[in-house]
C-alpha atoms as an extended CHARMM CRD file, in Angstrom:
* protein
*
       270  EXT
         1         1  MET       CA             41.3080000000      -51.9240000000      -46.4440000000  PROA      1               0.0000000000
         2         2  ASN       CA             38.5950000000      -49.8190000000      -44.8200000000  PROA      2               0.0000000000
         3         3  PRO       CA             37.7600000000      -46.4950000000      -46.4940000000  PROA      3               0.0000000000
         4         4  VAL       CA             38.7440000000      -43.3500000000      -44.6220000000  PROA      4               0.0000000000
         5         5  GLY       CA             35.7990000000      -42.1570000000      -42.5370000000  PROA      5               0.0000000000
         6         6  LYS       CA             34.3990000000      -38.6430000000      -42.3050000000  PROA      6               0.0000000000
         7         7  GLY       CA             35.8940000000      -38.1830000000      -38.8480000000  PROA      7               0.0000000000
         8         8  THR       CA             39.3740000000      -38.9600000000      -40.1100000000  PROA      8               0.0000000000
         9         9  LYS       CA             38.8780000000      -36.6700000000      -43.1100000000  PROA      9               0.0000000000
        10        10  SER       CA             37.7300000000      -33.8830000000      -40.7830000000  PROA      10              0.0000000000
        11        11  VAL       CA             40.9700000000      -34.1570000000      -38.8360000000  PROA      11              0.0000000000
        12        12  ARG       CA             43.5580000000      -35.3420000000      -41.3600000000  PROA      12              0.0000000000
        13        13  GLY       CA             42.0340000000      -34.6610000000      -44.7680000000  PROA      13              0.0000000000
        14        14  GLY       CA             43.1530000000      -32.2300000000      -47.4170000000  PROA      14              0.0000000000
        15        15  VAL       CA             46.4980000000      -31.0410000000      -48.7310000000  PROA      15              0.0000000000
        16        16  ARG       CA             49.0580000000      -29.6550000000      -46.2750000000  PROA      16              0.0000000000
        17        17  HSD       CA             51.6730000000      -27.0060000000      -47.0790000000  PROA      17              0.0000000000
        18        18  VAL       CA             54.2650000000      -27.3810000000      -44.3350000000  PROA      18              0.0000000000
        19        19  ASN       CA             58.0370000000      -27.0860000000      -44.1250000000  PROA      19              0.0000000000
        20        20  ASP       CA             59.2300000000      -30.6280000000      -43.5280000000  PROA      20              0.0000000000
        21        21  GLY       CA             62.4180000000      -29.2710000000      -41.9830000000  PROA      21              0.0000000000
        22        22  ILE       CA             60.4250000000      -27.7530000000      -39.1380000000  PROA      22              0.0000000000
        23        23  GLY       CA             57.9030000000      -30.5460000000      -38.6800000000  PROA      23              0.0000000000
        24        24  SER       CA             54.7540000000      -28.6120000000      -37.7530000000  PROA      24              0.0000000000
        25        25  ILE       CA             51.7050000000      -30.8720000000      -37.4830000000  PROA      25              0.0000000000
        26        26  ILE       CA             49.3780000000      -27.8870000000      -37.9980000000  PROA      26              0.0000000000
        27        27  GLU       CA             49.0360000000      -25.9930000000      -41.2630000000  PROA      27              0.0000000000
        28        28  PRO       CA             50.9660000000      -22.6860000000      -40.9140000000  PROA      28              0.0000000000
        29        29  ILE       CA             49.1860000000      -19.3710000000      -41.3480000000  PROA      29              0.0000000000
        30        30  TYR       CA             50.6140000000      -17.8740000000      -44.5260000000  PROA      30              0.0000000000
        31        31  GLN       CA             49.7950000000      -14.2690000000      -43.5980000000  PROA      31              0.0000000000
        32        32  THR       CA             51.3100000000      -12.7270000000      -46.6940000000  PROA      32              0.0000000000
        33        33  SER       CA             49.9510000000      -10.7620000000      -49.6130000000  PROA      33              0.0000000000
        34        34  LEU       CA             52.6020000000      -11.8510000000      -52.1290000000  PROA      34              0.0000000000
        35        35  PHE       CA             54.8400000000      -14.8330000000      -52.8060000000  PROA      35              0.0000000000
        36        36  ASP       CA             58.4010000000      -14.8490000000      -54.1320000000  PROA      36              0.0000000000
        37        37  TYR       CA             58.7140000000      -14.5400000000      -57.8770000000  PROA      37              0.0000000000
        38        38  ARG       CA             59.9560000000      -17.7190000000      -59.5160000000  PROA      38              0.0000000000
        39        39  GLU       CA             59.7620000000      -19.1580000000      -62.9710000000  PROA      39              0.0000000000
        40        40  PRO       CA             56.1620000000      -20.3380000000      -63.5170000000  PROA      40              0.0000000000
        41        41  GLU       CA             57.1400000000      -24.0010000000      -63.6790000000  PROA      41              0.0000000000
        42        42  GLN       CA             58.7570000000      -23.6850000000      -60.2240000000  PROA      42              0.0000000000
        43        43  ARG       CA             55.6820000000      -22.2230000000      -58.5220000000  PROA      43              0.0000000000
        44        44  PRO       CA             52.7620000000      -24.3640000000      -57.2900000000  PROA      44              0.0000000000
        45        45  SER       CA             49.3660000000      -23.9020000000      -58.9210000000  PROA      45              0.0000000000
        46        46  LEU       CA             46.9930000000      -24.6400000000      -56.0750000000  PROA      46              0.0000000000
        47        47  HSD       CA             43.8020000000      -24.8750000000      -58.1430000000  PROA      47              0.0000000000
        48        48  GLY       CA             45.4090000000      -25.6530000000      -61.4770000000  PROA      48              0.0000000000
        49        49  VAL       CA             44.6290000000      -22.2040000000      -62.9120000000  PROA      49              0.0000000000
        50        50  VAL       CA             47.6020000000      -19.8610000000      -62.3370000000  PROA      50              0.0000000000
        51        51  PRO       CA             50.8780000000      -20.1940000000      -60.3870000000  PROA      51              0.0000000000
        52        52  LEU       CA             50.8170000000      -19.0400000000      -56.7680000000  PROA      52              0.0000000000
        53        53  LYS       CA             51.7290000000      -15.3510000000      -56.5530000000  PROA      53              0.0000000000
        54        54  TYR       CA             49.0600000000      -13.2610000000      -54.7870000000  PROA      54              0.0000000000
        55        55  SER       CA             46.7500000000      -14.0380000000      -51.8610000000  PROA      55              0.0000000000
        56        56  ARG       CA             43.7340000000      -12.4700000000      -53.5540000000  PROA      56              0.0000000000
        57        57  GLU       CA             43.9630000000      -15.4010000000      -55.9450000000  PROA      57              0.0000000000
        58        58  ASP       CA             45.2220000000      -18.2700000000      -53.7840000000  PROA      58              0.0000000000
        59        59  ASN       CA             46.8410000000      -18.8680000000      -50.4250000000  PROA      59              0.0000000000
        60        60  PRO       CA             48.3180000000      -22.1230000000      -49.0190000000  PROA      60              0.0000000000
        61        61  THR       CA             46.4930000000      -21.8710000000      -45.6740000000  PROA      61              0.0000000000
        62        62  VAL       CA             43.2050000000      -21.3240000000      -47.4630000000  PROA      62              0.0000000000
        63        63  HSD       CA             43.9370000000      -24.1170000000      -49.9190000000  PROA      63              0.0000000000
        64        64  ALA       CA             44.5730000000      -26.5790000000      -47.0860000000  PROA      64              0.0000000000
        65        65  VAL       CA             41.0630000000      -26.1390000000      -45.6970000000  PROA      65              0.0000000000
        66        66  GLU       CA             39.5430000000      -25.9440000000      -49.1950000000  PROA      66              0.0000000000
        67        67  SER       CA             40.9590000000      -29.3480000000      -50.0800000000  PROA      67              0.0000000000
        68        68  LYS       CA             39.6550000000      -30.7950000000      -46.8130000000  PROA      68              0.0000000000
        69        69  VAL       CA             36.1320000000      -29.4950000000      -47.4710000000  PROA      69              0.0000000000
        70        70  ALA       CA             36.2690000000      -30.8250000000      -51.0480000000  PROA      70              0.0000000000
        71        71  GLU       CA             37.0890000000      -34.2730000000      -49.6700000000  PROA      71              0.0000000000
        72        72  LEU       CA             34.2860000000      -34.1180000000      -47.1140000000  PROA      72              0.0000000000
        73        73  GLU       CA             31.7370000000      -33.0290000000      -49.7360000000  PROA      73              0.0000000000
        74        74  HSD       CA             32.9920000000      -35.5150000000      -52.3790000000  PROA      74              0.0000000000
        75        75  GLY       CA             33.6210000000      -32.6360000000      -54.7740000000  PROA      75              0.0000000000
        76        76  MET       CA             36.2830000000      -32.0900000000      -57.4030000000  PROA      76              0.0000000000
        77        77  ASP       CA             37.4730000000      -28.8800000000      -55.7160000000  PROA      77              0.0000000000
        78        78  ALA       CA             36.3800000000      -26.2360000000      -53.2190000000  PROA      78              0.0000000000
        79        79  LEU       CA             36.8870000000      -22.4900000000      -52.9150000000  PROA      79              0.0000000000
        80        80  GLY       CA             36.9750000000      -20.6320000000      -49.5950000000  PROA      80              0.0000000000
        81        81  THR       CA             35.1970000000      -17.2830000000      -49.4420000000  PROA      81              0.0000000000
        82        82  SER       CA             34.8870000000      -14.4040000000      -47.0010000000  PROA      82              0.0000000000
        83        83  SER       CA             31.3140000000      -15.3560000000      -45.9870000000  PROA      83              0.0000000000
        84        84  GLY       CA             28.4530000000      -17.6160000000      -46.9570000000  PROA      84              0.0000000000
        85        85  MET       CA             26.8650000000      -14.7650000000      -48.8950000000  PROA      85              0.0000000000
        86        86  ALA       CA             30.1890000000      -14.1970000000      -50.6770000000  PROA      86              0.0000000000
        87        87  ALA       CA             30.0780000000      -17.8570000000      -51.7200000000  PROA      87              0.0000000000
        88        88  ILE       CA             26.5710000000      -17.4500000000      -53.1410000000  PROA      88              0.0000000000
        89        89  THR       CA             27.3720000000      -14.1510000000      -54.8590000000  PROA      89              0.0000000000
        90        90  THR       CA             30.5890000000      -15.4290000000      -56.4280000000  PROA      90              0.0000000000
        91        91  LEU       CA             28.9370000000      -18.6000000000      -57.7050000000  PROA      91              0.0000000000
        92        92  ILE       CA             25.8620000000      -16.8150000000      -59.0420000000  PROA      92              0.0000000000
        93        93  MET       CA             27.9850000000      -14.1980000000      -60.8170000000  PROA      93              0.0000000000
        94        94  SER       CA             29.9020000000      -16.9770000000      -62.5440000000  PROA      94              0.0000000000
        95        95  LEU       CA             26.7600000000      -18.7870000000      -63.7370000000  PROA      95              0.0000000000
        96        96  LEU       CA             24.2840000000      -16.0540000000      -64.6580000000  PROA      96              0.0000000000
        97        97  SER       CA             24.0340000000      -13.3600000000      -67.2790000000  PROA      97              0.0000000000
        98        98  ARG       CA             21.3750000000      -10.9390000000      -68.4610000000  PROA      98              0.0000000000
        99        99  ASP       CA             18.0180000000      -12.7020000000      -69.0370000000  PROA      99              0.0000000000
       100       100  SER       CA             19.0280000000      -15.7110000000      -66.9260000000  PROA      100             0.0000000000
       101       101  THR       CA             16.3450000000      -17.1760000000      -64.6470000000  PROA      101             0.0000000000
       102       102  VAL       CA             16.8070000000      -18.5510000000      -61.1300000000  PROA      102             0.0000000000
       103       103  LEU       CA             14.2230000000      -20.7600000000      -59.4050000000  PROA      103             0.0000000000
       104       104  MET       CA             14.1370000000      -21.0490000000      -55.6090000000  PROA      104             0.0000000000
       105       105  PRO       CA             11.6180000000      -21.7800000000      -52.8670000000  PROA      105             0.0000000000
       106       106  LEU       CA             10.3570000000      -19.0840000000      -50.5180000000  PROA      106             0.0000000000
       107       107  ASP       CA             11.9020000000      -20.6270000000      -47.4060000000  PROA      107             0.0000000000
       108       108  VAL       CA             15.5700000000      -20.1450000000      -48.3370000000  PROA      108             0.0000000000
       109       109  TYR       CA             17.7510000000      -17.9810000000      -46.0920000000  PROA      109             0.0000000000
       110       110  GLY       CA             16.3910000000      -14.4360000000      -46.1450000000  PROA      110             0.0000000000
       111       111  SER       CA             19.5320000000      -12.7090000000      -47.4090000000  PROA      111             0.0000000000
       112       112  THR       CA             19.7920000000      -15.2150000000      -50.2620000000  PROA      112             0.0000000000
       113       113  LEU       CA             16.2340000000      -14.3900000000      -51.2990000000  PROA      113             0.0000000000
       114       114  VAL       CA             16.8390000000      -10.6440000000      -51.1920000000  PROA      114             0.0000000000
       115       115  LEU       CA             20.0960000000      -10.9700000000      -53.1620000000  PROA      115             0.0000000000
       116       116  MET       CA             18.4010000000      -12.8980000000      -55.9550000000  PROA      116             0.0000000000
       117       117  GLU       CA             15.5430000000      -10.4170000000      -56.1480000000  PROA      117             0.0000000000
       118       118  ARG       CA             17.9470000000       -7.4720000000      -56.3270000000  PROA      118             0.0000000000
       119       119  LEU       CA             19.7550000000       -9.0460000000      -59.2710000000  PROA      119             0.0000000000
       120       120  SER       CA             16.7590000000       -7.9150000000      -61.3380000000  PROA      120             0.0000000000
       121       121  LYS       CA             18.6040000000       -4.5990000000      -61.8520000000  PROA      121             0.0000000000
       122       122  PHE       CA             21.0650000000       -6.6010000000      -63.9870000000  PROA      122             0.0000000000
       123       123  GLY       CA             18.3430000000       -8.3510000000      -65.9740000000  PROA      123             0.0000000000
       124       124  VAL       CA             18.2560000000      -11.5880000000      -63.9590000000  PROA      124             0.0000000000
       125       125  ARG       CA             14.7940000000      -13.0290000000      -63.3070000000  PROA      125             0.0000000000
       126       126  THR       CA             13.9710000000      -14.8690000000      -60.0800000000  PROA      126             0.0000000000
       127       127  VAL       CA             11.0400000000      -17.2810000000      -59.7650000000  PROA      127             0.0000000000
       128       128  ILE       CA             10.0040000000      -17.8220000000      -56.1320000000  PROA      128             0.0000000000
       129       129  THR       CA              7.9510000000      -20.9520000000      -55.4410000000  PROA      129             0.0000000000
       130       130  ASP       CA              5.9940000000      -21.9710000000      -52.3850000000  PROA      130             0.0000000000
       131       131  PRO       CA              8.1140000000      -24.1270000000      -50.0510000000  PROA      131             0.0000000000
       132       132  GLY       CA              8.4260000000      -27.8630000000      -50.6000000000  PROA      132             0.0000000000
       133       133  THR       CA              9.8920000000      -30.3100000000      -53.1040000000  PROA      133             0.0000000000
       134       134  ASP       CA              6.6780000000      -30.7270000000      -55.1130000000  PROA      134             0.0000000000
       135       135  ASN       CA              6.2810000000      -26.9850000000      -55.5920000000  PROA      135             0.0000000000
       136       136  VAL       CA              9.8570000000      -26.6290000000      -56.8410000000  PROA      136             0.0000000000
       137       137  ILE       CA              9.4190000000      -29.4600000000      -59.3560000000  PROA      137             0.0000000000
       138       138  LYS       CA              6.0340000000      -28.1500000000      -60.5710000000  PROA      138             0.0000000000
       139       139  SER       CA              7.5950000000      -24.7460000000      -61.2800000000  PROA      139             0.0000000000
       140       140  LEU       CA             10.4030000000      -26.1210000000      -63.4490000000  PROA      140             0.0000000000
       141       141  ARG       CA             10.2510000000      -25.3230000000      -67.1480000000  PROA      141             0.0000000000
       142       142  GLY       CA             12.5200000000      -24.6450000000      -70.0690000000  PROA      142             0.0000000000
       143       143  GLY       CA             14.4500000000      -21.4010000000      -69.7510000000  PROA      143             0.0000000000
       144       144  ILE       CA             15.2770000000      -21.8170000000      -66.0690000000  PROA      144             0.0000000000
       145       145  ASN       CA             19.0540000000      -21.7020000000      -65.7700000000  PROA      145             0.0000000000
       146       146  VAL       CA             19.6780000000      -22.2900000000      -62.0680000000  PROA      146             0.0000000000
       147       147  VAL       CA             17.7390000000      -24.0090000000      -59.3000000000  PROA      147             0.0000000000
       148       148  PHE       CA             18.8080000000      -22.9770000000      -55.7960000000  PROA      148             0.0000000000
       149       149  ILE       CA             17.6380000000      -24.9500000000      -52.7580000000  PROA      149             0.0000000000
       150       150  GLU       CA             18.8030000000      -25.7100000000      -49.2400000000  PROA      150             0.0000000000
       151       151  SER       CA             19.2180000000      -29.3260000000      -48.1420000000  PROA      151             0.0000000000
       152       152  VAL       CA             17.6310000000      -28.2740000000      -44.8470000000  PROA      152             0.0000000000
       153       153  SER       CA             15.9890000000      -24.8630000000      -45.0410000000  PROA      153             0.0000000000
       154       154  ASN       CA             17.1710000000      -22.0370000000      -42.8110000000  PROA      154             0.0000000000
       155       155  PRO       CA             15.4980000000      -21.3600000000      -40.4030000000  PROA      155             0.0000000000
       156       156  LEU       CA             12.3680000000      -23.5050000000      -40.8880000000  PROA      156             0.0000000000
       157       157  LEU       CA             14.3070000000      -26.8120000000      -41.2070000000  PROA      157             0.0000000000
       158       158  ARG       CA             12.2770000000      -28.1740000000      -44.1260000000  PROA      158             0.0000000000
       159       159  VAL       CA             14.0590000000      -31.1210000000      -45.8130000000  PROA      159             0.0000000000
       160       160  TYR       CA             14.0990000000      -31.1950000000      -49.6270000000  PROA      160             0.0000000000
       161       161  ASP       CA             14.1960000000      -34.2930000000      -51.8440000000  PROA      161             0.0000000000
       162       162  ILE       CA             17.4520000000      -33.5300000000      -53.6130000000  PROA      162             0.0000000000
       163       163  PRO       CA             17.5810000000      -36.5110000000      -56.0340000000  PROA      163             0.0000000000
       164       164  GLU       CA             14.0790000000      -35.7460000000      -57.3500000000  PROA      164             0.0000000000
       165       165  ILE       CA             14.8240000000      -32.0330000000      -57.7690000000  PROA      165             0.0000000000
       166       166  VAL       CA             18.1430000000      -32.7990000000      -59.4890000000  PROA      166             0.0000000000
       167       167  LYS       CA             16.4750000000      -35.2020000000      -61.9120000000  PROA      167             0.0000000000
       168       168  ALA       CA             13.7310000000      -32.7400000000      -62.8590000000  PROA      168             0.0000000000
       169       169  SER       CA             16.1210000000      -29.7780000000      -63.0670000000  PROA      169             0.0000000000
       170       170  HSD       CA             18.6310000000      -31.5110000000      -65.3080000000  PROA      170             0.0000000000
       171       171  GLU       CA             15.8080000000      -32.5730000000      -67.6270000000  PROA      171             0.0000000000
       172       172  VAL       CA             15.2030000000      -28.8820000000      -68.4240000000  PROA      172             0.0000000000
       173       173  GLY       CA             18.9240000000      -28.0540000000      -68.5220000000  PROA      173             0.0000000000
       174       174  ALA       CA             19.1520000000      -26.2200000000      -65.1940000000  PROA      174             0.0000000000
       175       175  VAL       CA             22.1990000000      -26.1740000000      -62.9190000000  PROA      175             0.0000000000
       176       176  VAL       CA             21.4180000000      -27.2110000000      -59.3320000000  PROA      176             0.0000000000
       177       177  ILE       CA             22.9740000000      -25.4260000000      -56.3520000000  PROA      177             0.0000000000
       178       178  VAL       CA             22.4150000000      -26.7690000000      -52.8410000000  PROA      178             0.0000000000
       179       179  ASP       CA             23.1670000000      -24.8170000000      -49.6900000000  PROA      179             0.0000000000
       180       180  ASN       CA             24.2880000000      -27.6140000000      -47.3560000000  PROA      180             0.0000000000
       181       181  THR       CA             25.0250000000      -25.4050000000      -44.3560000000  PROA      181             0.0000000000
       182       182  LEU       CA             22.6520000000      -27.0010000000      -41.8590000000  PROA      182             0.0000000000
       183       183  ALA       CA             23.0550000000      -30.6530000000      -42.9000000000  PROA      183             0.0000000000
       184       184  THR       CA             26.8650000000      -30.3610000000      -43.2240000000  PROA      184             0.0000000000
       185       185  PRO       CA             28.8350000000      -33.0260000000      -45.1250000000  PROA      185             0.0000000000
       186       186  ILE       CA             28.5740000000      -35.2240000000      -42.0260000000  PROA      186             0.0000000000
       187       187  GLY       CA             24.8300000000      -35.5160000000      -42.6050000000  PROA      187             0.0000000000
       188       188  LEU       CA             24.6320000000      -35.2970000000      -46.3970000000  PROA      188             0.0000000000
       189       189  THR       CA             26.8500000000      -35.0120000000      -49.4680000000  PROA      189             0.0000000000
       190       190  PRO       CA             24.6030000000      -33.5340000000      -52.2110000000  PROA      190             0.0000000000
       191       191  ILE       CA             27.1340000000      -34.0800000000      -55.0080000000  PROA      191             0.0000000000
       192       192  ASP       CA             26.5930000000      -37.8310000000      -54.5570000000  PROA      192             0.0000000000
       193       193  HSD       CA             22.9870000000      -37.1610000000      -55.6280000000  PROA      193             0.0000000000
       194       194  GLY       CA             23.9110000000      -35.3040000000      -58.8210000000  PROA      194             0.0000000000
       195       195  VAL       CA             24.0710000000      -31.7210000000      -57.5530000000  PROA      195             0.0000000000
       196       196  ASP       CA             26.3180000000      -29.4220000000      -59.5960000000  PROA      196             0.0000000000
       197       197  PHE       CA             27.4890000000      -27.0610000000      -56.8460000000  PROA      197             0.0000000000
       198       198  VAL       CA             27.3140000000      -27.0240000000      -53.0550000000  PROA      198             0.0000000000
       199       199  ILE       CA             27.7450000000      -23.9220000000      -50.9290000000  PROA      199             0.0000000000
       200       200  HSD       CA             28.2860000000      -23.4440000000      -47.2040000000  PROA      200             0.0000000000
       201       201  SER       CA             28.2060000000      -20.7110000000      -44.6730000000  PROA      201             0.0000000000
       202       202  ALA       CA             31.1730000000      -21.9240000000      -42.6300000000  PROA      202             0.0000000000
       203       203  THR       CA             30.1530000000      -19.3360000000      -40.0470000000  PROA      203             0.0000000000
       204       204  LYS       CA             27.7810000000      -21.9660000000      -38.6590000000  PROA      204             0.0000000000
       205       205  TYR       CA             28.6580000000      -25.6380000000      -38.1140000000  PROA      205             0.0000000000
       206       206  LEU       CA             31.8920000000      -25.9310000000      -40.0850000000  PROA      206             0.0000000000
       207       207  GLY       CA             33.6150000000      -23.2090000000      -38.0610000000  PROA      207             0.0000000000
       208       208  GLY       CA             31.6800000000      -24.2370000000      -34.9920000000  PROA      208             0.0000000000
       209       209  HSD       CA             32.9710000000      -21.6830000000      -32.4660000000  PROA      209             0.0000000000
       210       210  ASN       CA             31.1910000000      -18.4120000000      -33.3850000000  PROA      210             0.0000000000
       211       211  ASP       CA             34.5000000000      -16.7090000000      -34.1580000000  PROA      211             0.0000000000
       212       212  VAL       CA             34.6380000000      -16.7410000000      -37.9690000000  PROA      212             0.0000000000
       213       213  VAL       CA             32.6190000000      -15.4520000000      -40.9110000000  PROA      213             0.0000000000
       214       214  ALA       CA             33.4070000000      -17.6370000000      -43.9150000000  PROA      214             0.0000000000
       215       215  GLY       CA             31.9840000000      -19.6730000000      -46.7760000000  PROA      215             0.0000000000
       216       216  PHE       CA             32.7540000000      -22.3900000000      -49.3170000000  PROA      216             0.0000000000
       217       217  ILE       CA             31.8190000000      -23.2610000000      -52.8870000000  PROA      217             0.0000000000
       218       218  ILE       CA             32.2660000000      -26.9130000000      -53.8310000000  PROA      218             0.0000000000
       219       219  GLY       CA             32.1170000000      -28.0070000000      -57.4670000000  PROA      219             0.0000000000
       220       220  SER       CA             31.3310000000      -31.4200000000      -58.8800000000  PROA      220             0.0000000000
       221       221  ASP       CA             33.4870000000      -30.9420000000      -61.9950000000  PROA      221             0.0000000000
       222       222  ASP       CA             35.9080000000      -28.5630000000      -63.7040000000  PROA      222             0.0000000000
       223       223  ARG       CA             33.3040000000      -25.7890000000      -63.9480000000  PROA      223             0.0000000000
       224       224  ILE       CA             34.6920000000      -24.7950000000      -60.5500000000  PROA      224             0.0000000000
       225       225  LYS       CA             37.6860000000      -23.3020000000      -62.3870000000  PROA      225             0.0000000000
       226       226  GLY       CA             35.3880000000      -20.6850000000      -63.9040000000  PROA      226             0.0000000000
       227       227  VAL       CA             34.1020000000      -19.8750000000      -60.4170000000  PROA      227             0.0000000000
       228       228  TRP       CA             37.7140000000      -19.4550000000      -59.2800000000  PROA      228             0.0000000000
       229       229  GLU       CA             38.1360000000      -16.7510000000      -61.9120000000  PROA      229             0.0000000000
       230       230  TRP       CA             35.1660000000      -14.8320000000      -60.5220000000  PROA      230             0.0000000000
       231       231  ARG       CA             36.4470000000      -15.1600000000      -56.9610000000  PROA      231             0.0000000000
       232       232  ARG       CA             39.7750000000      -13.7860000000      -58.1880000000  PROA      232             0.0000000000
       233       233  PHE       CA             38.1540000000      -10.7150000000      -59.7470000000  PROA      233             0.0000000000
       234       234  LEU       CA             35.5950000000      -10.0790000000      -56.9890000000  PROA      234             0.0000000000
       235       235  GLY       CA             38.1930000000      -10.4660000000      -54.2470000000  PROA      235             0.0000000000
       236       236  THR       CA             35.9750000000      -12.7310000000      -52.1450000000  PROA      236             0.0000000000
       237       237  ILE       CA             38.6780000000      -15.1900000000      -51.0590000000  PROA      237             0.0000000000
       238       238  MET       CA             38.8230000000      -16.3270000000      -47.4280000000  PROA      238             0.0000000000
       239       239  GLU       CA             41.4840000000      -14.7540000000      -45.1880000000  PROA      239             0.0000000000
       240       240  PRO       CA             44.3840000000      -17.0140000000      -44.0830000000  PROA      240             0.0000000000
       241       241  PHE       CA             43.6870000000      -16.6350000000      -40.3490000000  PROA      241             0.0000000000
       242       242  THR       CA             40.0090000000      -17.3710000000      -40.9320000000  PROA      242             0.0000000000
       243       243  ALA       CA             41.0230000000      -20.5000000000      -42.8490000000  PROA      243             0.0000000000
       244       244  PHE       CA             43.1840000000      -21.5690000000      -39.9070000000  PROA      244             0.0000000000
       245       245  LEU       CA             40.2140000000      -21.1780000000      -37.5310000000  PROA      245             0.0000000000
       246       246  VAL       CA             37.8140000000      -23.0300000000      -39.8330000000  PROA      246             0.0000000000
       247       247  ASP       CA             40.3110000000      -25.8840000000      -40.1620000000  PROA      247             0.0000000000
       248       248  ARG       CA             40.4620000000      -26.0730000000      -36.3740000000  PROA      248             0.0000000000
       249       249  GLY       CA             36.6580000000      -26.1810000000      -36.2200000000  PROA      249             0.0000000000
       250       250  LEU       CA             36.4290000000      -28.9470000000      -38.8040000000  PROA      250             0.0000000000
       251       251  LYS       CA             38.4630000000      -31.2480000000      -36.5910000000  PROA      251             0.0000000000
       252       252  THR       CA             35.5330000000      -31.5830000000      -34.1980000000  PROA      252             0.0000000000
       253       253  LEU       CA             32.7230000000      -31.3470000000      -36.7690000000  PROA      253             0.0000000000
       254       254  HSD       CA             31.8790000000      -35.0610000000      -36.7270000000  PROA      254             0.0000000000
       255       255  ILE       CA             31.8000000000      -35.1090000000      -32.9200000000  PROA      255             0.0000000000
       256       256  ARG       CA             29.6530000000      -31.9920000000      -32.6640000000  PROA      256             0.0000000000
       257       257  MET       CA             27.1570000000      -33.1920000000      -35.2790000000  PROA      257             0.0000000000
       258       258  ARG       CA             26.8750000000      -36.5950000000      -33.6110000000  PROA      258             0.0000000000
       259       259  THR       CA             26.1200000000      -34.8740000000      -30.3050000000  PROA      259             0.0000000000
       260       260  HSD       CA             23.4770000000      -32.6740000000      -31.9670000000  PROA      260             0.0000000000
       261       261  GLU       CA             21.8210000000      -35.7750000000      -33.3840000000  PROA      261             0.0000000000
       262       262  GLU       CA             21.9220000000      -37.6840000000      -30.0980000000  PROA      262             0.0000000000
       263       263  SER       CA             20.4890000000      -34.7320000000      -28.1910000000  PROA      263             0.0000000000
       264       264  ALA       CA             17.6770000000      -34.3390000000      -30.7220000000  PROA      264             0.0000000000
       265       265  ARG       CA             16.7680000000      -38.0130000000      -30.4620000000  PROA      265             0.0000000000
       266       266  GLN       CA             16.5120000000      -37.6650000000      -26.6830000000  PROA      266             0.0000000000
       267       267  SER       CA             14.2610000000      -34.6080000000      -26.8860000000  PROA      267             0.0000000000
       268       268  PRO       CA             10.5460000000      -35.2900000000      -26.2810000000  PROA      268             0.0000000000
       269       269  SER       CA              8.5060000000      -35.2300000000      -29.4830000000  PROA      269             0.0000000000
       270       270  SER       CA              6.2160000000      -32.2900000000      -29.9730000000  PROA      270             0.0000000000
């Protein structure tokens, strides 16, 4: 039996929450703040943390696209957020504390860089390296808690050697976060190379139609449950209608990325 391809996962992947009596082939938009009270054992627990009751915590429409993205990125679970920066902020808040140190190269997305630098008011240190894999690895040392890189840097499009950075980072006990926005899971699945967490700005390729602002956090193991708690308290969950639009965009992701690649190959070299 052939494994399910990325195209099929983009269209048919994930968990669906539909009323079988109606027969909708599209995930409904659960535009509701609250869900009926039932005994806890009778209510679904979408992320295995608490029973479904409030859309600030979980929502079936959001969970449908989260589970699809988790499949595409080969992660244990995924969390939808209100933007790519919300994904980064929620994840960083869950991992860092006073006197933590983050290492990142200079060519990461500008708002990410500014956010990390402004965390100094909370006692978080940020080490900024010159761009490039070698410079990141040379700057690693004991006491660095998180290494943040982009699989393809935004906007300079520098490609980082993820397996080498993961190996060196884990040797000093650092957690590795990769922003996979520009490569997308069609081009690369960082968790397969040992990355701890992947984030996305779904505003770009995953949404694909310039009509959403959204993000995702994908975890390689059950540490994602701790991130869920921070999303719950920060209120950074994705909106149901946004989730519906992102799910629609994902259905053509593999086609769009293939066309990007083919067009680039046909472009004259500089």
